[in-house]
C-alpha positions as CSV (number, residue, x, y, z in Angstrom):
1,M,0.0,0.1,0.3
2,K,1.2,3.5,-0.8
3,K,1.5,5.1,2.4
4,F,1.6,9.4,2.8
5,K,1.8,11.2,6.2
6,F,1.4,14.7,6.7
7,N,2.0,15.9,10.2
8,K,-0.4,13.8,12.6
9,T,-2.4,12.2,10.0
10,N,-1.5,9.3,8.2
11,I,-2.9,8.2,4.8
12,Y,-2.6,5.0,2.8
13,V,-4.2,3.9,-0.7
14,S,-4.2,0.3,-2.1
15,E,-3.0,-0.6,-5.4
16,K,-4.5,-3.8,-7.5
17,S,-1.3,-5.9,-6.4
18,D,-2.5,-5.7,-2.5
19,G,-6.1,-7.3,-3.5
20,N,-9.6,-7.0,-4.2
21,F,-10.6,-4.5,-0.6
22,R,-14.8,-5.6,-1.1
23,D,-12.7,-9.2,0.3
24,R,-12.9,-9.0,4.2
25,K,-9.9,-11.0,4.3
26,N,-7.9,-8.1,3.6
27,L,-9.4,-5.9,5.1
28,E,-8.1,-7.6,8.2
29,R,-4.6,-8.4,7.4
30,V,-4.1,-4.5,7.2
31,K,-5.8,-3.6,10.4
32,K,-3.2,-6.5,11.6
33,E,0.3,-4.7,9.5
34,L,-1.2,-1.5,11.1
35,N,-2.4,-2.2,14.3
36,L,-6.1,-1.2,14.1
37,K,-8.6,-1.6,16.2
38,E,-11.4,-1.4,13.3
39,I,-11.4,0.9,9.8
40,F,-14.8,2.3,10.4
41,L,-16.2,2.0,6.7
42,P,-19.4,3.9,5.5
43,N,-21.9,1.9,3.7
44,Q,-22.3,3.6,0.3
45,K,-24.7,4.0,-1.9
46,H,-23.8,7.2,-4.0
47,T,-25.8,9.2,-1.1
48,N,-24.1,13.4,-0.1
49,I,-24.8,11.7,4.0
50,V,-21.7,11.7,5.9
51,L,-21.5,10.4,9.3
52,N,-19.7,10.2,12.4
53,Y,-17.1,7.0,12.8
54,N,-19.0,6.1,15.7
55,E,-22.8,6.1,14.6
56,D,-24.6,3.7,12.8
57,L,-22.5,2.7,9.4
58,T,-25.1,0.8,8.8
59,Q,-27.2,3.3,6.8
60,P,-26.5,4.9,3.7
61,S,-24.1,7.1,3.7
62,D,-20.6,8.0,1.6
63,A,-18.3,9.4,3.9
64,V,-17.2,8.9,7.2
65,Y,-15.9,12.0,10.2
66,T,-13.5,11.3,12.7
67,D,-11.7,13.6,16.0
68,K,-10.4,10.6,17.9
69,P,-6.7,9.2,17.3
70,A,-6.3,6.0,16.2
71,A,-10.1,5.6,14.4
72,A,-9.0,4.9,11.3
73,V,-11.7,5.8,8.7
74,G,-12.1,4.5,5.0
75,V,-13.6,4.0,1.9
76,L,-13.9,1.8,-1.1
77,T,-13.5,2.9,-5.2
78,A,-13.1,1.5,-8.3
79,D,-13.4,5.1,-10.1
80,C,-14.7,7.4,-8.2
81,I,-12.7,10.2,-6.1
82,P,-11.7,8.8,-2.7
83,L,-11.4,12.3,-0.9
84,V,-9.7,13.0,2.2
85,L,-9.8,16.7,4.2
86,F,-7.9,16.6,6.9
87,N,-6.0,18.6,9.9
88,D,-4.3,17.9,12.8
89,N,-6.8,16.5,15.2
90,E,-10.1,15.7,12.5
91,I,-10.2,13.9,9.8
92,S,-13.6,12.9,6.6
93,L,-12.7,10.6,4.4
94,I,-15.7,10.7,1.6
95,H,-16.4,8.4,-1.8
96,A,-17.1,11.3,-3.8
97,G,-19.0,9.8,-7.6
98,W,-20.5,12.2,-9.7
99,R,-23.9,12.5,-7.5
100,G,-22.6,12.7,-4.2
101,L,-20.5,15.5,-5.4
102,L,-22.8,17.0,-7.5
103,G,-25.1,16.8,-3.9
104,G,-23.0,18.7,-1.5
105,I,-20.9,15.7,-0.5
106,V,-17.8,17.6,0.1
107,E,-19.5,20.4,1.3
108,N,-21.1,18.3,4.1
109,A,-18.1,17.1,5.1
110,Y,-16.1,19.7,5.4
111,K,-19.1,21.1,7.8
112,K,-18.1,18.5,9.9
113,F,-15.3,20.1,11.0
114,K,-14.8,22.3,14.6
115,D,-12.0,24.1,13.0
116,K,-12.0,24.9,9.5
117,S,-9.3,27.4,9.6
118,N,-6.4,25.1,8.3
119,I,-8.6,22.3,6.6
120,F,-6.1,20.3,3.5
121,A,-7.5,17.5,1.0
122,F,-5.5,15.1,-0.7
123,I,-6.9,13.3,-3.3
124,G,-7.0,9.8,-4.3
125,P,-6.6,7.6,-7.9
126,S,-9.6,8.0,-9.9
127,I,-10.9,8.3,-13.4
128,R,-10.3,11.4,-15.3
129,G,-11.5,13.9,-17.8
130,C,-9.4,11.9,-21.1
131,C,-11.2,9.1,-19.6
132,Y,-14.6,9.6,-17.8
133,E,-17.3,9.5,-21.4
134,V,-20.9,10.1,-20.8
135,C,-23.7,10.9,-23.3
136,F,-24.7,14.8,-24.0
137,D,-28.5,14.2,-21.8
138,F,-25.7,13.6,-18.6
139,I,-24.1,17.4,-19.6
140,N,-27.4,18.7,-20.3
141,Q,-29.6,17.8,-17.3
142,L,-27.1,18.1,-14.7
143,N,-26.4,21.1,-16.1
144,I,-22.5,20.7,-16.1
145,S,-20.2,23.9,-17.3
146,N,-18.4,23.7,-20.3
147,D,-15.6,24.5,-18.1
148,F,-15.7,21.3,-16.6
149,F,-16.3,19.4,-19.7
150,T,-14.2,18.6,-23.7
151,I,-15.5,17.0,-27.0
152,S,-13.1,14.7,-28.2
153,K,-14.5,13.1,-32.0
154,D,-18.4,14.0,-30.8
155,K,-17.9,11.9,-27.5
156,Y,-18.2,13.7,-24.6
157,F,-16.0,13.5,-21.2
158,V,-16.5,14.9,-17.9
159,D,-13.5,15.4,-15.4
160,L,-14.3,14.9,-11.8
161,N,-11.5,16.5,-10.9
162,K,-11.9,19.4,-11.6
163,I,-15.6,20.0,-10.1
164,L,-13.8,18.7,-7.0
165,K,-10.6,21.5,-7.1
166,N,-12.9,23.8,-7.9
167,K,-15.1,23.1,-4.9
168,L,-12.5,23.0,-2.6
169,E,-10.9,26.2,-3.6
170,K,-14.7,27.7,-2.7
171,L,-14.4,26.0,0.3
172,H,-10.4,27.9,1.1
173,V,-9.4,23.7,0.8
174,N,-5.6,23.4,0.3
175,V,-4.6,20.1,-1.8
176,V,-1.2,19.3,-0.7
177,Y,-1.2,15.4,-2.4
178,E,-2.6,14.1,-4.9
179,I,-2.0,10.7,-6.7
180,D,-2.6,12.0,-10.8
181,E,-3.4,8.5,-11.8
182,C,-6.4,7.7,-14.0
183,T,-7.8,4.6,-12.8
184,K,-9.4,3.8,-16.6
185,C,-6.5,4.6,-18.2
186,G,-3.7,3.2,-16.0
187,K,-2.7,0.7,-14.2
188,N,-2.0,0.4,-10.8
189,F,-5.7,0.6,-9.5
190,F,-9.1,-1.5,-10.2
191,S,-11.4,0.8,-12.4
192,Y,-15.4,0.1,-13.2
193,R,-15.0,0.9,-16.7
194,N,-12.4,-1.1,-17.5
195,G,-14.5,-4.2,-16.1
196,N,-13.1,-4.6,-12.1
197,L,-16.9,-4.2,-11.5
198,E,-16.2,-5.8,-7.4
199,E,-13.0,-5.0,-6.9
200,R,-12.4,-1.9,-4.9
201,I,-9.1,-0.1,-4.0
202,L,-8.9,1.2,-0.6
203,T,-8.2,4.3,1.1
204,L,-7.8,4.8,4.6
205,A,-6.4,7.5,6.6
206,F,-6.2,7.9,11.2
207,I,-4.7,10.3,13.4
208,E,-1.5,9.0,15.6
209,G,-2.6,8.2,19.0
210,E,-1.1,10.3,22.1
């Protein structure tokens, strides 16, 4: 797994070689390797709902917030954007597909923070504007700005990553790191559009304990 450290915040992102994290055995293996009691995962349904790590996570949600040291939160993705918002004392781990992204999940996750003065963002691997092909009706019905899609050979491509960064900029959240690889045309990560219908990437984060 790729490891990233920002002061007290630790972030891990799995690759294909780490296996499918829909498989509980792989989750248990990582918990043991990282000495974690639990990884709190949302019951992802493409919502804009953010829950605290200690709430009932069997209900639909697509982001988990924690302010407890050593309480690891995570999401599973295979083209959607895994986004970590964090400061030294708080984390929100977000699964941002187009429904959640356009529906306000980033803003809802931001609202959870007690200290909004210095929030940072880590953007994990996802399908990029080079490969996220949609039909014109998708763009028209969702009223997507010309700034966020391109047309190539009569095909329409939406850049969800650009939409995300626009939202972060409006919230005055600085992106400190980004895994700049498209899941579909890259080689290291699972992609739903490449036929990985059941396989999932794990992104997890936790604050170091005292």
